[in-house]
A tleap script that builds the chain and sets N, CA, C and O, in Angstrom:
source leaprc.protein.ff14SB
mol = sequence {
  NMET SER GLU ARG THR ASN PRO THR VAL TYR
  ALA GLY LEU THR TYR ALA ASP ALA LEU ALA
  ALA ILE ALA TRP LEU GLU ALA VAL GLY PHE
  GLU ARG ARG GLU LEU HIE ALA ASP GLU ASN
  ASP PRO SER HIE VAL LEU HIE ALA GLU TYR
  ALA TRP GLY PRO ARG GLY ALA ILE MET PHE
  GLY SER LYS ARG ARG GLU ASN PRO ASP GLY
  PHE VAL ASP THR VAL GLY HIE GLY GLN ALA
  TYR CYS VAL THR GLN THR ASP GLU GLU VAL
  ASP ALA ALA TYR ASP ARG ALA MET ALA ALA
  GLY ALA THR SER LEU ARG PRO PRO GLU ASP
  MET PRO TYR GLY GLY ARG GLY ALA THR VAL
  LEU ASP PRO GLU GLY ASN GLN TRP SER PHE
  GLY SER TYR PRO GLY CSER
}
set mol.1.N position { 108.620 98.118 109.363 }
set mol.1.CA position { 107.970 97.125 108.813 }
set mol.1.C position { 108.302 97.299 107.145 }
set mol.1.O position { 108.481 98.391 106.607 }
set mol.2.N position { 108.339 96.140 106.533 }
set mol.2.CA position { 108.720 96.276 105.189 }
set mol.2.C position { 107.654 96.612 104.297 }
set mol.2.O position { 106.734 97.226 104.837 }
set mol.3.N position { 107.524 96.363 103.017 }
set mol.3.CA position { 106.626 96.817 102.085 }
set mol.3.C position { 105.217 96.283 102.643 }
set mol.3.O position { 105.174 95.202 103.229 }
set mol.4.N position { 104.025 97.092 102.442 }
set mol.4.CA position { 102.861 96.653 102.854 }
set mol.4.C position { 101.937 96.038 101.823 }
set mol.4.O position { 101.672 96.556 100.738 }
set mol.5.N position { 101.478 94.890 102.266 }
set mol.5.CA position { 100.555 94.237 101.310 }
set mol.5.C position { 99.282 93.964 102.270 }
set mol.5.O position { 99.403 94.001 103.494 }
set mol.6.N position { 98.148 93.708 101.679 }
set mol.6.CA position { 97.000 93.446 102.317 }
set mol.6.C position { 96.665 91.874 102.473 }
set mol.6.O position { 96.401 91.135 101.524 }
set mol.7.N position { 96.711 91.562 103.565 }
set mol.7.CA position { 96.346 90.018 104.031 }
set mol.7.C position { 95.120 89.531 103.354 }
set mol.7.O position { 94.283 90.404 103.121 }
set mol.8.N position { 94.850 88.360 103.001 }
set mol.8.CA position { 93.580 87.966 102.557 }
set mol.8.C position { 92.645 87.102 103.574 }
set mol.8.O position { 91.486 86.778 103.314 }
set mol.9.N position { 93.332 86.784 104.763 }
set mol.9.CA position { 92.774 86.402 105.827 }
set mol.9.C position { 93.160 87.008 107.277 }
set mol.9.O position { 94.270 86.879 107.794 }
set mol.10.N position { 92.097 87.668 107.827 }
set mol.10.CA position { 92.311 88.139 109.150 }
set mol.10.C position { 91.922 87.185 110.442 }
set mol.10.O position { 90.912 86.482 110.400 }
set mol.11.N position { 92.607 87.203 111.348 }
set mol.11.CA position { 92.143 86.816 112.807 }
set mol.11.C position { 91.189 87.729 113.191 }
set mol.11.O position { 91.518 88.897 112.981 }
set mol.12.N position { 90.095 87.555 113.697 }
set mol.12.CA position { 89.154 88.365 114.318 }
set mol.12.C position { 89.006 88.332 115.847 }
set mol.12.O position { 88.753 87.205 116.275 }
set mol.13.N position { 89.088 89.154 116.628 }
set mol.13.CA position { 89.146 89.157 118.075 }
set mol.13.C position { 88.236 90.162 118.839 }
set mol.13.O position { 88.140 91.315 118.418 }
set mol.14.N position { 87.567 89.755 119.949 }
set mol.14.CA position { 86.870 90.791 120.571 }
set mol.14.C position { 87.540 90.955 122.012 }
set mol.14.O position { 87.909 89.926 122.578 }
set mol.15.N position { 87.682 91.942 122.512 }
set mol.15.CA position { 88.173 92.373 123.786 }
set mol.15.C position { 87.247 93.127 124.835 }
set mol.15.O position { 86.541 94.060 124.453 }
set mol.16.N position { 87.257 92.732 126.103 }
set mol.16.CA position { 86.633 93.445 127.017 }
set mol.16.C position { 87.153 94.759 127.261 }
set mol.16.O position { 86.453 95.745 127.494 }
set mol.17.N position { 88.649 94.734 127.189 }
set mol.17.CA position { 89.541 96.261 127.412 }
set mol.17.C position { 90.260 96.167 126.048 }
set mol.17.O position { 91.290 95.502 125.931 }
set mol.18.N position { 89.727 96.814 125.058 }
set mol.18.CA position { 90.513 96.789 123.716 }
set mol.18.C position { 91.775 97.784 123.783 }
set mol.18.O position { 92.705 97.677 122.983 }
set mol.19.N position { 91.741 98.753 124.788 }
set mol.19.CA position { 92.800 99.617 124.965 }
set mol.19.C position { 94.001 99.019 125.693 }
set mol.19.O position { 95.153 99.397 125.477 }
set mol.20.N position { 93.647 97.997 126.629 }
set mol.20.CA position { 94.850 97.326 127.251 }
set mol.20.C position { 95.196 96.215 126.024 }
set mol.20.O position { 96.350 95.860 125.780 }
set mol.21.N position { 94.285 95.837 125.462 }
set mol.21.CA position { 94.828 94.868 124.321 }
set mol.21.C position { 95.712 95.488 123.330 }
set mol.21.O position { 96.687 94.883 122.883 }
set mol.22.N position { 95.340 96.903 122.908 }
set mol.22.CA position { 96.415 97.571 122.040 }
set mol.22.C position { 97.738 97.676 122.622 }
set mol.22.O position { 98.723 97.466 121.915 }
set mol.23.N position { 97.866 98.018 123.998 }
set mol.23.CA position { 99.092 98.221 124.663 }
set mol.23.C position { 99.778 97.050 124.500 }
set mol.23.O position { 100.945 97.105 124.112 }
set mol.24.N position { 99.121 95.723 124.787 }
set mol.24.CA position { 99.792 94.438 124.880 }
set mol.24.C position { 100.294 94.118 123.310 }
set mol.24.O position { 101.445 93.810 123.001 }
set mol.25.N position { 99.332 94.242 122.532 }
set mol.25.CA position { 99.779 93.852 121.050 }
set mol.25.C position { 101.058 94.732 120.575 }
set mol.25.O position { 102.008 94.162 120.038 }
set mol.26.N position { 101.059 95.973 120.760 }
set mol.26.CA position { 102.074 96.853 120.500 }
set mol.26.C position { 103.406 96.492 121.289 }
set mol.26.O position { 104.486 96.656 120.721 }
set mol.27.N position { 103.354 96.051 122.465 }
set mol.27.CA position { 104.600 95.608 123.206 }
set mol.27.C position { 105.127 94.330 122.553 }
set mol.27.O position { 106.343 94.150 122.603 }
set mol.28.N position { 104.241 93.280 121.854 }
set mol.28.CA position { 104.624 92.402 121.535 }
set mol.28.C position { 105.388 92.454 120.054 }
set mol.28.O position { 106.299 91.705 119.699 }
set mol.29.N position { 104.857 93.401 119.375 }
set mol.29.CA position { 105.324 93.722 118.112 }
set mol.29.C position { 104.464 94.047 116.894 }
set mol.29.O position { 104.877 94.311 115.765 }
set mol.30.N position { 103.250 93.987 117.295 }
set mol.30.CA position { 102.025 94.302 116.171 }
set mol.30.C position { 102.314 95.972 115.986 }
set mol.30.O position { 102.885 96.747 116.753 }
set mol.31.N position { 101.794 96.168 114.882 }
set mol.31.CA position { 101.830 97.655 114.348 }
set mol.31.C position { 100.368 98.068 113.954 }
set mol.31.O position { 99.622 97.323 113.318 }
set mol.32.N position { 100.047 99.250 114.365 }
set mol.32.CA position { 98.690 99.770 114.112 }
set mol.32.C position { 98.593 100.058 112.636 }
set mol.32.O position { 99.582 100.497 112.048 }
set mol.33.N position { 97.460 99.836 112.004 }
set mol.33.CA position { 97.034 100.187 110.696 }
set mol.33.C position { 95.916 101.146 110.684 }
set mol.33.O position { 95.918 102.181 110.018 }
set mol.34.N position { 94.829 100.700 111.557 }
set mol.34.CA position { 93.596 101.461 111.791 }
set mol.34.C position { 93.115 101.224 113.092 }
set mol.34.O position { 93.187 100.139 113.668 }
set mol.35.N position { 92.501 102.516 113.660 }
set mol.35.CA position { 91.995 102.432 114.935 }
set mol.35.C position { 90.703 103.287 114.870 }
set mol.35.O position { 90.876 104.480 114.622 }
set mol.36.N position { 89.618 102.915 115.029 }
set mol.36.CA position { 88.387 103.806 115.176 }
set mol.36.C position { 87.664 103.337 116.406 }
set mol.36.O position { 87.250 102.202 116.643 }
set mol.37.N position { 87.579 104.552 117.235 }
set mol.37.CA position { 86.993 104.490 118.300 }
set mol.37.C position { 85.510 105.167 118.393 }
set mol.37.O position { 85.251 106.017 117.541 }
set mol.38.N position { 84.568 104.864 119.319 }
set mol.38.CA position { 83.310 105.609 119.469 }
set mol.38.C position { 83.753 106.961 119.909 }
set mol.38.O position { 84.441 107.222 120.895 }
set mol.39.N position { 83.188 107.890 118.913 }
set mol.39.CA position { 83.529 109.258 119.308 }
set mol.39.C position { 82.926 109.699 120.601 }
set mol.39.O position { 83.450 110.676 121.136 }
set mol.40.N position { 81.819 109.084 121.235 }
set mol.40.CA position { 81.395 109.512 122.469 }
set mol.40.C position { 81.942 108.829 123.674 }
set mol.40.O position { 81.697 109.236 124.809 }
set mol.41.N position { 82.809 107.615 123.383 }
set mol.41.CA position { 83.360 106.928 124.259 }
set mol.41.C position { 84.860 106.235 123.765 }
set mol.41.O position { 84.939 105.061 123.402 }
set mol.42.N position { 85.882 107.053 123.809 }
set mol.42.CA position { 87.053 106.568 123.106 }
set mol.42.C position { 87.611 105.259 123.536 }
set mol.42.O position { 88.391 104.603 122.847 }
set mol.43.N position { 87.178 104.917 124.694 }
set mol.43.CA position { 87.625 103.599 125.351 }
set mol.43.C position { 86.957 102.399 124.533 }
set mol.43.O position { 87.415 101.262 124.646 }
set mol.44.N position { 85.903 102.665 123.735 }
set mol.44.CA position { 85.182 101.664 123.293 }
set mol.44.C position { 85.689 101.543 121.536 }
set mol.44.O position { 85.259 102.298 120.664 }
set mol.45.N position { 86.415 100.721 121.366 }
set mol.45.CA position { 86.936 100.375 120.042 }
set mol.45.C position { 85.960 99.606 118.963 }
set mol.45.O position { 85.644 98.417 119.023 }
set mol.46.N position { 85.582 100.491 118.032 }
set mol.46.CA position { 84.675 100.039 117.140 }
set mol.46.C position { 85.406 99.028 115.933 }
set mol.46.O position { 84.832 98.041 115.471 }
set mol.47.N position { 86.637 99.430 115.566 }
set mol.47.CA position { 87.343 98.586 114.630 }
set mol.47.C position { 88.772 98.963 114.844 }
set mol.47.O position { 89.144 100.107 115.103 }
set mol.48.N position { 89.659 97.769 114.700 }
set mol.48.CA position { 91.283 98.183 114.714 }
set mol.48.C position { 91.717 96.926 113.887 }
set mol.48.O position { 91.195 95.813 113.825 }
set mol.49.N position { 92.776 97.412 113.298 }
set mol.49.CA position { 93.620 96.534 112.451 }
set mol.49.C position { 95.081 96.734 113.033 }
set mol.49.O position { 95.572 97.834 113.285 }
set mol.50.N position { 95.668 95.578 113.198 }
set mol.50.CA position { 97.041 95.619 113.362 }
set mol.50.C position { 97.776 94.667 112.679 }
set mol.50.O position { 97.324 93.573 112.342 }
set mol.51.N position { 99.054 95.111 112.438 }
set mol.51.CA position { 99.765 94.119 111.363 }
set mol.51.C position { 100.821 93.401 112.112 }
set mol.51.O position { 101.325 93.826 113.151 }
set mol.52.N position { 101.151 92.194 111.476 }
set mol.52.CA position { 102.226 91.414 111.991 }
set mol.52.C position { 103.192 91.162 110.861 }
set mol.52.O position { 103.133 90.134 110.187 }
set mol.53.N position { 104.144 92.178 110.648 }
set mol.53.CA position { 104.876 91.901 109.362 }
set mol.53.C position { 104.105 92.466 108.229 }
set mol.53.O position { 103.101 93.162 108.380 }
set mol.54.N position { 104.634 92.127 107.057 }
set mol.54.CA position { 104.103 92.780 105.798 }
set mol.54.C position { 102.881 91.987 105.226 }
set mol.54.O position { 102.193 92.456 104.320 }
set mol.55.N position { 102.626 90.696 105.827 }
set mol.55.CA position { 101.442 90.043 105.203 }
set mol.55.C position { 100.519 89.546 106.366 }
set mol.55.O position { 99.492 88.972 106.003 }
set mol.56.N position { 100.695 89.657 107.475 }
set mol.56.CA position { 99.847 89.126 108.537 }
set mol.56.C position { 99.107 90.419 109.316 }
set mol.56.O position { 99.616 91.538 109.392 }
set mol.57.N position { 97.930 90.080 109.826 }
set mol.57.CA position { 97.150 91.198 110.384 }
set mol.57.C position { 96.001 90.550 111.152 }
set mol.57.O position { 95.587 89.447 110.797 }
set mol.58.N position { 95.480 91.189 112.181 }
set mol.58.CA position { 94.405 90.933 112.857 }
set mol.58.C position { 93.367 92.128 112.799 }
set mol.58.O position { 93.782 93.267 112.586 }
set mol.59.N position { 92.008 91.871 112.990 }
set mol.59.CA position { 91.090 92.913 113.203 }
set mol.59.C position { 90.266 92.643 114.697 }
set mol.59.O position { 89.889 91.518 115.023 }
set mol.60.N position { 90.083 93.694 115.422 }
set mol.60.CA position { 89.420 93.348 116.482 }
set mol.60.C position { 88.667 94.701 117.130 }
set mol.60.O position { 88.684 95.768 116.516 }
set mol.61.N position { 88.113 94.578 118.219 }
set mol.61.CA position { 87.153 95.668 118.642 }
set mol.61.C position { 86.745 95.313 119.987 }
set mol.61.O position { 86.987 94.224 120.507 }
set mol.62.N position { 86.036 96.395 120.605 }
set mol.62.CA position { 85.654 96.138 122.055 }
set mol.62.C position { 84.273 95.159 121.850 }
set mol.62.O position { 83.665 95.109 120.781 }
set mol.63.N position { 83.930 94.478 122.927 }
set mol.63.CA position { 82.578 93.582 122.970 }
set mol.63.C position { 81.459 94.721 122.704 }
set mol.63.O position { 81.380 95.834 123.223 }
set mol.64.N position { 80.676 94.156 121.809 }
set mol.64.CA position { 79.511 95.032 121.547 }
set mol.64.C position { 78.568 95.258 122.652 }
set mol.64.O position { 78.277 94.366 123.450 }
set mol.65.N position { 78.088 96.454 122.700 }
set mol.65.CA position { 77.122 97.015 123.762 }
set mol.65.C position { 75.865 96.386 123.466 }
set mol.65.O position { 75.181 95.845 124.335 }
set mol.66.N position { 75.516 96.457 122.115 }
set mol.66.CA position { 74.146 95.638 121.876 }
set mol.66.C position { 74.599 94.802 120.724 }
set mol.66.O position { 75.436 95.243 119.937 }
set mol.67.N position { 73.983 93.395 120.570 }
set mol.67.CA position { 74.349 92.684 119.554 }
set mol.67.C position { 73.045 92.020 118.932 }
set mol.67.O position { 72.829 90.818 119.091 }
set mol.68.N position { 72.168 92.862 118.204 }
set mol.68.CA position { 70.834 92.149 117.820 }
set mol.68.C position { 71.017 91.189 116.709 }
set mol.68.O position { 70.110 90.419 116.394 }
set mol.69.N position { 72.185 91.208 116.093 }
set mol.69.CA position { 72.331 90.357 114.853 }
set mol.69.C position { 73.009 88.964 115.321 }
set mol.69.O position { 73.077 88.003 114.553 }
set mol.70.N position { 73.471 88.937 116.550 }
set mol.70.CA position { 73.833 87.630 117.084 }
set mol.70.C position { 75.409 87.282 116.625 }
set mol.70.O position { 75.853 86.137 116.536 }
set mol.71.N position { 76.145 88.491 116.358 }
set mol.71.CA position { 77.517 87.993 115.881 }
set mol.71.C position { 78.362 87.399 116.951 }
set mol.71.O position { 78.180 87.753 118.116 }
set mol.72.N position { 79.302 86.493 116.635 }
set mol.72.CA position { 80.282 86.005 117.674 }
set mol.72.C position { 80.954 87.254 118.428 }
set mol.72.O position { 81.556 88.180 117.885 }
set mol.73.N position { 80.753 87.101 119.592 }
set mol.73.CA position { 81.290 88.353 120.323 }
set mol.73.C position { 81.667 88.064 121.682 }
set mol.73.O position { 81.391 88.770 122.652 }
set mol.74.N position { 82.473 86.721 121.699 }
set mol.74.CA position { 83.094 86.356 122.820 }
set mol.74.C position { 84.468 86.861 123.098 }
set mol.74.O position { 85.257 86.948 122.157 }
set mol.75.N position { 84.789 87.167 124.177 }
set mol.75.CA position { 86.085 87.602 124.938 }
set mol.75.C position { 86.924 86.325 125.054 }
set mol.75.O position { 86.355 85.284 125.382 }
set mol.76.N position { 88.159 86.337 124.821 }
set mol.76.CA position { 89.255 85.487 125.300 }
set mol.76.C position { 89.149 84.138 124.559 }
set mol.76.O position { 89.753 83.192 125.065 }
set mol.77.N position { 88.622 83.984 123.697 }
set mol.77.CA position { 88.598 82.540 122.967 }
set mol.77.C position { 89.086 82.564 121.434 }
set mol.77.O position { 88.687 81.728 120.622 }
set mol.78.N position { 89.978 83.590 121.112 }
set mol.78.CA position { 90.550 83.483 119.812 }
set mol.78.C position { 92.051 82.744 119.762 }
set mol.78.O position { 92.731 82.504 120.760 }
set mol.79.N position { 92.308 82.527 118.788 }
set mol.79.CA position { 93.831 81.837 118.433 }
set mol.79.C position { 94.444 82.595 117.188 }
set mol.79.O position { 93.756 83.009 116.254 }
set mol.80.N position { 95.615 82.711 117.268 }
set mol.80.CA position { 96.438 83.103 116.197 }
set mol.80.C position { 97.839 82.587 116.027 }
set mol.80.O position { 98.517 82.423 117.041 }
set mol.81.N position { 98.337 82.318 114.849 }
set mol.81.CA position { 99.779 81.907 114.729 }
set mol.81.C position { 100.331 83.073 113.913 }
set mol.81.O position { 99.794 83.589 112.933 }
set mol.82.N position { 101.604 83.435 114.534 }
set mol.82.CA position { 102.419 84.578 114.041 }
set mol.82.C position { 103.684 84.135 113.670 }
set mol.82.O position { 104.511 83.788 114.513 }
set mol.83.N position { 103.925 84.117 112.323 }
set mol.83.CA position { 105.104 83.460 111.596 }
set mol.83.C position { 106.295 84.498 111.730 }
set mol.83.O position { 106.224 85.622 111.233 }
set mol.84.N position { 107.365 84.052 112.419 }
set mol.84.CA position { 108.651 84.818 112.411 }
set mol.84.C position { 109.708 84.405 111.249 }
set mol.84.O position { 109.719 83.306 110.693 }
set mol.85.N position { 110.493 85.361 111.011 }
set mol.85.CA position { 111.414 84.920 110.152 }
set mol.85.C position { 112.474 83.983 110.494 }
set mol.85.O position { 112.813 83.117 109.689 }
set mol.86.N position { 113.041 84.105 111.682 }
set mol.86.CA position { 113.898 83.363 112.284 }
set mol.86.C position { 113.465 82.646 113.726 }
set mol.86.O position { 112.411 82.919 114.301 }
set mol.87.N position { 114.513 81.620 114.255 }
set mol.87.CA position { 114.118 80.992 115.269 }
set mol.87.C position { 114.316 81.914 116.616 }
set mol.87.O position { 113.660 81.774 117.648 }
set mol.88.N position { 115.369 82.899 116.394 }
set mol.88.CA position { 115.629 83.883 117.326 }
set mol.88.C position { 114.455 84.800 117.625 }
set mol.88.O position { 114.231 85.186 118.772 }
set mol.89.N position { 113.681 85.156 116.547 }
set mol.89.CA position { 112.584 85.909 116.603 }
set mol.89.C position { 111.401 85.342 117.440 }
set mol.89.O position { 110.673 86.059 118.126 }
set mol.90.N position { 111.276 84.049 117.331 }
set mol.90.CA position { 110.269 83.145 118.236 }
set mol.90.C position { 110.530 83.673 119.696 }
set mol.90.O position { 109.713 84.228 120.431 }
set mol.91.N position { 111.902 83.368 119.966 }
set mol.91.CA position { 112.260 83.732 121.316 }
set mol.91.C position { 111.983 85.132 121.807 }
set mol.91.O position { 111.494 85.393 122.906 }
set mol.92.N position { 112.326 85.965 120.932 }
set mol.92.CA position { 112.128 87.387 121.235 }
set mol.92.C position { 110.690 87.781 121.443 }
set mol.92.O position { 110.311 88.517 122.354 }
set mol.93.N position { 109.851 87.186 120.446 }
set mol.93.CA position { 108.477 87.433 120.693 }
set mol.93.C position { 107.809 86.984 121.729 }
set mol.93.O position { 106.875 87.664 122.154 }
set mol.94.N position { 108.152 85.730 122.358 }
set mol.94.CA position { 107.758 85.187 123.496 }
set mol.94.C position { 108.157 86.081 124.831 }
set mol.94.O position { 107.466 86.315 125.823 }
set mol.95.N position { 109.416 86.473 124.540 }
set mol.95.CA position { 109.845 87.206 125.774 }
set mol.95.C position { 109.255 88.660 125.832 }
set mol.95.O position { 109.200 89.249 126.911 }
set mol.96.N position { 108.834 89.210 124.724 }
set mol.96.CA position { 108.123 90.563 124.805 }
set mol.96.C position { 106.788 90.215 125.183 }
set mol.96.O position { 106.129 91.018 125.844 }
set mol.97.N position { 106.245 88.946 124.789 }
set mol.97.CA position { 104.638 88.789 125.380 }
set mol.97.C position { 104.858 88.591 126.745 }
set mol.97.O position { 104.097 89.344 127.353 }
set mol.98.N position { 105.578 87.896 127.554 }
set mol.98.CA position { 105.749 87.459 128.630 }
set mol.98.C position { 105.952 88.766 129.559 }
set mol.98.O position { 105.326 88.873 130.614 }
set mol.99.N position { 106.817 89.709 129.136 }
set mol.99.CA position { 107.101 90.901 129.780 }
set mol.99.C position { 105.923 91.866 129.895 }
set mol.99.O position { 105.793 92.747 130.745 }
set mol.100.N position { 105.028 91.538 128.834 }
set mol.100.CA position { 103.730 92.623 128.571 }
set mol.100.C position { 102.569 91.799 129.507 }
set mol.100.O position { 101.439 92.273 129.625 }
set mol.101.N position { 102.898 90.714 130.060 }
set mol.101.CA position { 101.782 90.135 130.824 }
set mol.101.C position { 101.149 88.808 130.588 }
set mol.101.O position { 100.210 88.376 131.257 }
set mol.102.N position { 101.765 88.133 129.511 }
set mol.102.CA position { 101.086 86.819 128.826 }
set mol.102.C position { 101.261 85.698 130.061 }
set mol.102.O position { 102.002 85.833 131.035 }
set mol.103.N position { 100.552 84.771 129.825 }
set mol.103.CA position { 100.694 83.481 130.479 }
set mol.103.C position { 101.319 82.578 129.610 }
set mol.103.O position { 100.800 82.452 128.500 }
set mol.104.N position { 102.403 81.866 129.892 }
set mol.104.CA position { 102.995 80.873 129.071 }
set mol.104.C position { 102.234 79.537 129.028 }
set mol.104.O position { 101.875 78.964 130.056 }
set mol.105.N position { 101.995 79.047 127.727 }
set mol.105.CA position { 101.380 77.847 127.493 }
set mol.105.C position { 102.567 76.758 127.105 }
set mol.105.O position { 102.617 75.610 127.546 }
set mol.106.N position { 103.397 77.286 126.299 }
set mol.106.CA position { 104.581 76.468 125.839 }
set mol.106.C position { 105.797 77.399 125.611 }
set mol.106.O position { 105.686 78.212 124.694 }
set mol.107.N position { 106.847 77.384 126.269 }
set mol.107.CA position { 108.078 78.155 125.906 }
set mol.107.C position { 108.587 77.802 124.853 }
set mol.107.O position { 108.183 76.762 124.332 }
set mol.108.N position { 109.542 78.511 124.289 }
set mol.108.CA position { 110.151 78.096 122.888 }
set mol.108.C position { 110.881 76.773 122.923 }
set mol.108.O position { 111.671 76.348 123.766 }
set mol.109.N position { 110.463 76.262 121.891 }
set mol.109.CA position { 111.155 74.922 121.644 }
set mol.109.C position { 111.280 74.506 120.160 }
set mol.109.O position { 110.600 75.167 119.376 }
set mol.110.N position { 111.901 73.697 119.748 }
set mol.110.CA position { 112.127 73.195 118.381 }
set mol.110.C position { 111.085 72.342 118.230 }
set mol.110.O position { 110.815 71.537 119.121 }
set mol.111.N position { 110.378 72.416 117.089 }
set mol.111.CA position { 109.220 71.667 116.823 }
set mol.111.C position { 109.557 70.540 115.955 }
set mol.111.O position { 110.366 70.721 115.045 }
set mol.112.N position { 108.989 69.325 116.152 }
set mol.112.CA position { 109.400 68.156 115.452 }
set mol.112.C position { 108.882 68.125 113.728 }
set mol.112.O position { 109.127 67.151 113.016 }
set mol.113.N position { 108.324 69.048 113.351 }
set mol.113.CA position { 107.865 69.341 112.160 }
set mol.113.C position { 108.755 70.258 111.433 }
set mol.113.O position { 108.635 70.292 110.208 }
set mol.114.N position { 109.633 71.008 112.004 }
set mol.114.CA position { 110.441 72.045 111.557 }
set mol.114.C position { 110.171 73.279 112.292 }
set mol.114.O position { 109.079 73.442 112.836 }
set mol.115.N position { 111.119 74.180 112.343 }
set mol.115.CA position { 111.046 75.344 112.994 }
set mol.115.C position { 110.975 75.403 114.479 }
set mol.115.O position { 111.001 74.370 115.147 }
set mol.116.N position { 110.890 76.533 114.989 }
set mol.116.CA position { 110.679 76.654 116.442 }
set mol.116.C position { 109.435 77.303 116.829 }
set mol.116.O position { 108.953 78.205 116.143 }
set mol.117.N position { 108.856 76.847 117.984 }
set mol.117.CA position { 107.447 77.542 118.363 }
set mol.117.C position { 107.442 77.746 119.806 }
set mol.117.O position { 108.207 77.198 120.600 }
set mol.118.N position { 106.295 78.781 120.146 }
set mol.118.CA position { 106.060 79.023 121.501 }
set mol.118.C position { 104.591 79.462 121.428 }
set mol.118.O position { 104.115 79.893 120.378 }
set mol.119.N position { 103.842 79.339 122.624 }
set mol.119.CA position { 102.542 79.789 122.700 }
set mol.119.C position { 102.298 80.511 124.083 }
set mol.119.O position { 102.935 80.143 125.069 }
set mol.120.N position { 101.459 81.448 124.154 }
set mol.120.CA position { 101.074 82.272 125.242 }
set mol.120.C position { 99.617 82.552 125.178 }
set mol.120.O position { 99.003 82.495 124.113 }
set mol.121.N position { 99.022 82.874 126.383 }
set mol.121.CA position { 97.750 83.478 126.478 }
set mol.121.C position { 97.983 85.062 126.659 }
set mol.121.O position { 98.913 85.453 127.364 }
set mol.122.N position { 97.184 85.899 126.056 }
set mol.122.CA position { 97.326 87.284 126.182 }
set mol.122.C position { 96.354 87.633 127.659 }
set mol.122.O position { 95.602 86.776 128.121 }
set mol.123.N position { 96.492 88.841 128.210 }
set mol.123.CA position { 95.812 88.970 129.297 }
set mol.123.C position { 94.402 88.635 129.432 }
set mol.123.O position { 93.936 88.534 130.567 }
set mol.124.N position { 93.549 88.422 128.245 }
set mol.124.CA position { 92.125 88.273 128.259 }
set mol.124.C position { 91.920 86.791 127.792 }
set mol.124.O position { 90.764 86.388 127.671 }
set mol.125.N position { 93.028 85.909 127.509 }
set mol.125.CA position { 92.741 84.535 127.379 }
set mol.125.C position { 92.889 84.099 125.848 }
set mol.125.O position { 92.799 82.917 125.514 }
set mol.126.N position { 93.108 85.070 124.998 }
set mol.126.CA position { 93.338 84.501 123.593 }
set mol.126.C position { 94.726 83.862 123.435 }
set mol.126.O position { 95.710 84.325 124.011 }
set mol.127.N position { 94.768 82.912 122.733 }
set mol.127.CA position { 96.064 82.169 122.523 }
set mol.127.C position { 96.786 82.842 121.177 }
set mol.127.O position { 96.207 83.156 120.138 }
set mol.128.N position { 98.144 82.972 121.462 }
set mol.128.CA position { 99.079 83.345 120.516 }
set mol.128.C position { 100.172 82.507 120.415 }
set mol.128.O position { 100.841 82.268 121.420 }
set mol.129.N position { 100.469 81.988 119.252 }
set mol.129.CA position { 101.526 81.113 119.083 }
set mol.129.C position { 102.594 81.976 118.077 }
set mol.129.O position { 102.157 82.683 117.170 }
set mol.130.N position { 103.977 81.837 118.338 }
set mol.130.CA position { 105.002 82.487 117.568 }
set mol.130.C position { 105.767 81.392 117.014 }
set mol.130.O position { 106.152 80.507 117.778 }
set mol.131.N position { 106.047 81.341 115.724 }
set mol.131.CA position { 106.751 80.230 115.072 }
set mol.131.C position { 107.697 80.521 113.885 }
set mol.131.O position { 107.351 81.369 113.062 }
set mol.132.N position { 108.617 80.009 113.778 }
set mol.132.CA position { 109.328 80.178 112.417 }
set mol.132.C position { 109.098 79.059 111.399 }
set mol.132.O position { 109.836 78.929 110.423 }
set mol.133.N position { 108.000 78.211 111.661 }
set mol.133.CA position { 107.494 77.409 110.599 }
set mol.133.C position { 106.555 78.148 109.787 }
set mol.133.O position { 105.631 78.765 110.317 }
set mol.134.N position { 106.743 78.125 108.423 }
set mol.134.CA position { 106.072 79.237 107.564 }
set mol.134.C position { 104.842 78.460 106.996 }
set mol.134.O position { 104.060 79.083 106.277 }
set mol.135.N position { 104.619 77.148 107.269 }
set mol.135.CA position { 103.633 76.351 106.756 }
set mol.135.C position { 104.156 75.807 105.421 }
set mol.135.O position { 105.188 76.198 104.876 }
set mol.136.N position { 103.357 74.891 104.971 }
set mol.136.CA position { 103.980 74.120 103.541 }
set mol.136.C position { 103.493 74.875 102.449 }
set mol.136.O position { 103.781 74.550 101.297 }
savepdb mol mol.pdb
quit
């Protein structure tokens, strides 16, 4: 990974099986920055941060056992767009996601607004798009 910078917006996700999500995210190309698990139950992830390149990142954790404050805590309803540097990297990210158990929603294709894009669902139903279009 190149020089580390801190993102100013993070996608936030909740997983029923956060350890399986970690394996999937790492297979796709995300890199661990932080991982804090319940000391009494290491399978219960309290907080995790994973980077996508030097400027993108997500935060996630396991579904809360108790949620008295009513925080949004739904599994499988997140969406994220991951920018790649090249069109070839879109195809590679898509291939890694599929090999790790994703479901294809849109295979890699050239987009009418520029760049190349692809979209998959992770094993818990979150939507991940990979694209070379960096935004305007």
